[in-house]
C-alpha positions in Angstrom: 12.8 27.7 26.7 14.3 25.1 23.9 12.7 25.4 20.2 12.0 21.8 18.5 12.3 22.2 15.2 8.9 20.0 13.8 8.9 19.4 9.9 5.0 19.6 8.5 4.8 17.2 5.3 3.2 19.4 2.7 0.5 17.0 1.7 -2.1 19.0 -0.4 -5.6 19.2 1.5 -8.3 16.3 0.2 -10.8 17.3 -2.0 -14.1 16.9 -1.5 -16.0 14.9 -4.7 -17.7 17.5 -6.0 -14.6 19.7 -6.4 -14.3 20.8 -9.9 -11.1 18.8 -11.7 -9.0 20.5 -14.6 -9.9 19.4 -18.1 -7.7 17.0 -19.6 -6.0 18.7 -22.4 -4.1 16.8 -25.5 -0.7 17.4 -24.0 -1.8 15.4 -20.8 -3.0 12.5 -23.3 0.6 12.6 -25.2 2.3 12.2 -21.9 0.5 9.3 -20.8 0.3 7.7 -24.0 4.3 8.4 -24.8 3.7 10.2 -27.6 4.0 13.8 -29.2 0.9 16.1 -29.1 0.3 15.8 -33.3 0.5 12.6 -32.9 -2.5 12.6 -30.7 -4.0 15.2 -32.7 -3.6 12.8 -35.8 -5.4 9.8 -33.8 -8.2 11.6 -32.6 -9.0 13.7 -35.3 -8.8 10.6 -37.8 -6.5 12.7 -40.1 -5.9 10.0 -43.1 -2.9 12.0 -44.2 -0.5 10.5 -42.0 0.0 7.2 -41.4 0.0 6.1 -37.3 1.0 2.6 -36.3 -2.4 0.5 -35.2 -0.7 0.0 -31.5 -0.1 3.8 -31.1 -3.7 4.6 -32.2 -5.2 2.2 -29.1 -2.6 3.5 -26.7 -3.8 7.3 -27.7 -7.4 6.5 -27.5 -6.8 4.3 -24.3 -4.9 7.3 -22.6 -7.6 9.8 -23.9 -10.2 7.7 -22.5 -8.8 6.9 -19.3 -8.2 10.8 -18.9 -12.0 11.2 -20.3 -10.5 13.9 -23.1 -12.7 14.8 -25.7 -10.9 17.1 -28.5 -11.9 20.4 -28.8 -14.8 21.2 -31.4 -14.2 25.0 -32.0 -10.2 24.5 -32.0 -11.1 21.2 -34.8 -13.0 24.0 -36.6 -10.6 26.7 -36.6 -8.2 24.1 -38.1 -10.1 23.0 -40.9 -11.5 26.2 -41.8 -15.0 25.1 -40.8 -17.3 22.6 -38.5 -18.4 19.2 -39.2 -21.8 20.6 -37.4 -25.2 19.8 -39.3 -28.0 21.9 -37.8 -31.5 20.6 -38.0 -33.9 23.4 -36.6 -36.9 21.6 -34.8 -39.9 21.2 -37.4 -42.4 23.9 -36.7 -44.9 21.6 -36.2 -45.3 18.3 -34.1 -43.5 15.7 -36.1 -45.3 12.5 -36.5 -44.0 8.6 -36.6 -43.0 9.3 -40.3 -40.8 12.2 -40.2 -38.9 11.0 -36.8 -38.2 7.8 -38.8 -36.8 9.5 -41.2 -34.7 12.1 -39.0 -33.8 9.3 -37.2 -32.3 7.4 -40.9 -30.9 10.7 -41.5 -29.1 11.3 -38.5 -27.2 7.9 -38.6 -25.8 8.3 -42.2 -24.6 11.9 -41.2 -22.9 10.2 -38.3 -21.4 7.5 -40.3 -20.2 10.3 -42.7 -18.6 11.9 -39.6 -20.8 14.7 -38.9 -22.3 15.7 -35.7 -26.1 16.5 -36.3 -27.7 19.1 -33.8 -30.9 20.2 -33.5 -32.1 23.4 -32.8 -35.4 24.7 -30.6 -36.5 27.4 -32.9 -38.2 29.2 -30.0 -40.5 31.5 -32.0 -37.9 32.7 -34.6 -38.7 32.7 -38.1 -36.8 33.8 -41.5 -33.7 36.1 -41.4 -33.7 36.4 -37.6 -33.7 32.6 -37.2 -30.8 32.6 -40.0 -28.7 34.6 -37.8 -29.2 32.5 -34.8 -28.3 29.5 -36.6 -25.3 31.3 -37.9 -23.9 32.1 -34.6 -23.1 28.4 -34.0 -21.4 28.1 -37.2 -22.8 25.0 -38.8 -21.2 23.7 -41.9 -24.6 22.5 -43.2 -28.0 23.9 -42.3 -31.3 21.7 -43.3 -34.4 24.1 -42.9 -37.7 22.2 -42.7 -41.0 24.2 -43.4 -41.1 27.9 -45.5 -39.7 31.0 -43.9 -36.3 31.0 -44.8 -35.6 33.2 -47.9 -32.4 34.2 -50.3 -31.3 36.8 -47.7 -31.1 34.0 -44.9 -29.2 31.9 -47.2 -26.6 34.4 -47.6 -26.7 35.2 -43.9 -25.7 31.4 -43.4 -23.5 31.2 -46.0 -21.3 34.4 -44.9 -20.9 32.8 -41.6 -19.2 29.7 -43.0 -22.2 27.2 -44.0 -21.3 25.3 -47.2 -24.4 24.2 -47.5 -28.1 25.3 -47.0 -30.8 22.7 -47.9 -34.6 24.1 -47.5 -37.8 21.5 -47.4 -40.9 23.0 -48.9 -42.8 23.2 -51.8 -40.7 25.9 -53.8 -37.0 26.1 -54.2 -35.1 29.1 -52.2 -32.2 30.6 -54.5 -29.0 29.9 -53.3 -30.3 26.8 -51.6 -30.1 23.0 -52.1 -34.3 22.2 -52.5 -35.8 18.9 -51.2 -39.7 19.5 -52.9 -42.6 18.6 -51.1 -45.4 17.8 -53.3 -48.2 18.0 -50.3 -51.1 18.9 -53.3 -49.8 15.5 -54.9 -51.2 14.0 -51.6 -54.5 15.7 -51.8 -54.6 14.9 -55.4 -54.1 11.2 -55.1 -57.0 11.2 -51.9 -59.6 12.7 -53.9 -59.2 10.8 -56.9 -59.7 7.9 -55.3 -62.9 8.8 -53.4 -64.2 9.4 -56.8 -63.5 6.7 -58.3 -64.9 4.5 -55.5 -68.4 6.4 -56.3 -68.1 9.4 -53.6 -69.4 12.8 -55.3 -69.6 14.9 -51.9 -66.1 14.9 -50.4 -64.9 16.2 -47.0 -61.3 17.3 -46.5 -60.3 17.5 -42.9 -58.3 21.0 -42.1 -56.6 20.7 -38.4 -56.7 23.4 -36.4 -53.3 22.9 -34.8 -51.2 26.1 -35.5 -48.5 25.3 -38.4 -50.0 22.7 -40.1 -51.5 24.6 -42.8 -48.1 24.3 -44.2 -49.1 21.1 -45.1 -53.2 21.0 -45.0 -53.5 24.1 -47.4 -52.0 22.4 -50.5 -53.4 19.1 -49.5 -57.1 20.9 -49.7 -56.1 22.6 -52.8 -55.0 19.2 -54.7 -58.5 17.4 -53.4 -60.4 20.9 -55.1 -58.1 20.6 -58.5 -58.5 16.6 -58.7 -62.2 17.1 -59.0 -62.8 20.4 -60.5 -65.1 20.3 -63.2 -66.1 16.3 -62.6 -69.6 15.7 -63.0 -71.6 16.3 -59.3 -67.8 16.4 -57.3 -67.9 19.1 -54.5 -65.1 19.6 -52.1 -65.9 20.4 -48.2 -63.2 22.0 -46.0 -63.7 20.7 -42.8 -61.6 22.1 -39.9 -61.0 19.9 -37.1 -58.9 19.8 -33.8 -56.8 16.9 -33.1 -59.5 16.1 -30.0 -62.1 13.7 -29.2 -64.5 16.6 -28.5 -63.8 18.1 -31.7 -64.4 15.2 -33.1 -67.7 14.1 -31.6 -68.9 17.7 -32.5 -68.2 17.1 -36.1 -69.4 13.6 -36.0 -72.9 14.9 -34.7 -73.4 16.9 -37.8 -72.3 14.5 -40.4 -75.8 13.7 -41.7 -76.6 17.8 -41.9 -73.3 18.3 -44.0 -74.6 15.4 -46.5 -70.8 14.1 -47.3 -70.4 10.4 -48.6 -66.6 10.3 -48.3 -63.5 12.1 -46.3 -59.9 12.6 -46.6 -58.9 13.2 -43.4 -55.1 15.0 -44.0 -53.6 12.4 -41.9 -53.7 8.5 -40.7 -54.3 9.9 -37.0 -56.7 12.6 -37.8 -58.5 9.8 -39.9 -58.6 7.3 -36.9 -59.6 9.9 -34.6 -62.6 11.3 -37.0 -63.6 7.6 -38.1 -63.9 6.5 -34.5 -66.0 9.4 -33.7 -68.3 8.5 -36.9 -68.6 5.1 -35.9 -69.8 6.3 -32.1 -72.4 8.3 -33.9 -73.9 5.5 -35.6 -72.4 6.5 -39.2 -71.1 3.5 -40.9 -67.5 3.2 -42.5 -67.7 2.9 -45.6 -71.3 2.5 -46.6 -72.3 6.0 -45.1 -68.8 7.6 -45.5 -65.7 6.5 -47.4 -62.5 7.6 -44.8 -58.6 8.0 -46.4 -55.8 9.4 -44.5 -52.2 9.5 -45.2 -49.1 8.4 -44.1 -50.0 4.5 -44.2 -48.9 4.2 -40.3 -49.2 0.8 -39.3 -52.4 1.6 -36.4 -54.3 2.3 -39.6 -53.8 -1.5 -41.0 -54.8 -2.5 -37.5 -58.2 -0.9 -37.1 -61.4 -2.2 -38.1 -62.3 -1.3 -40.7 -59.1 -1.4 -42.3 -58.0 2.5 -43.2 -57.4 3.4 -46.9 -54.3 5.5 -46.8 -51.8 7.8 -49.4 -48.4 6.1 -48.0 -45.7 8.5 -49.0 -42.5 7.3 -49.5 -39.5 9.4 -48.1 -35.6 8.9 -49.4 -33.0 6.7 -47.7 -31.3 8.9 -45.2 -28.4 8.0 -46.7 -29.1 9.6 -49.8 -29.8 12.9 -48.2 -26.7 12.7 -46.2 -24.7 12.1 -49.5 -26.2 15.3 -50.8 -25.2 17.4 -47.7 -21.9 15.7 -47.8 -21.5 16.6 -51.6 -22.4 20.2 -50.9 -20.0 20.6 -48.1 -17.5 19.2 -50.2 -18.3 21.5 -53.1 -19.7 24.8 -51.9 -19.5 26.7 -55.2 -21.6 23.9 -57.0 -25.2 24.7 -58.6 -27.5 24.1 -56.0 -29.4 20.8 -56.7 -33.2 20.1 -56.7 -35.1 16.9 -55.8 -38.5 15.6 -54.8 -38.6 14.5 -51.4 -41.0 12.0 -51.8 -43.7 9.7 -53.7 -47.3 9.7 -53.0 -49.3 6.3 -53.3 -52.6 5.4 -52.4 -53.4 2.0 -50.8 -56.7 1.0 -50.9 -58.2 -0.9 -47.5 -61.8 -1.5 -46.4 -62.7 1.9 -45.2 -63.3 3.2 -48.6 
């Protein structure tokens, strides 16, 4: 029986659209662009110490885009001795519009300085335990909102390679740069304003939501301090949950409380309470003067327009420059700065 030799082409099997593709490397980019791997590294890591012609830079960037190549952050960190990651743990409390805008501006300013900002969900971690979790990511800087981190946690972060640790709070932490928040000053300003407007029996809203006591407690203390010893002045703490039901219940017993003014913690709680008071027939400001804090746009659209304590935060650029300065000079003495100014804005509600 004769045999027939048939040559079958060695054609690779077609790949399905879902088959994983190999990860492109800098060597692939170099071959496509017709340059060395060192040139690819210089261009994509934006190394200013080596001069690369603009046509070559464009060719490398086009090749990287075509292949879908991005530099490996961990490898870059090993070469530099540190990462360009700035870690921002999520705040332990709900973030309002004022804080959200501040964070947005700050992140933009850091990006322009070639840092990558990563927000980290706390998931119930606190203090040194949280610091160890943050340290695992090897950030170059960590910005810690709220209290809880102590000197030991700062040391953990620095031993892991963090060149800068910045805390937000009422007191500085040893070894860290401090952005100090004067929430007592917000309470003092609000209570002094109400007293100057002839109000003597002042209520201060204390939110019942977990975590907000970090801010509400010093605001209440500041209000008490502001009117301490003044003729006829009293301050009453008013627990309030951020619900219509809680506000309605407080408004229903308002006349029994005998109050004639209220600092409602912030504009959002002030709007909630003011609406409930009006539903109960309590006139604002005739029967109860109301002042909030933050100076939100919505507060100006209410009728009566809401008086408030305007909190002025620093520019994102200024804080980003502080972080960059600390990263460049990790051995410098920690800096301490006031984070915001508080100014009373009088409107119709007082």
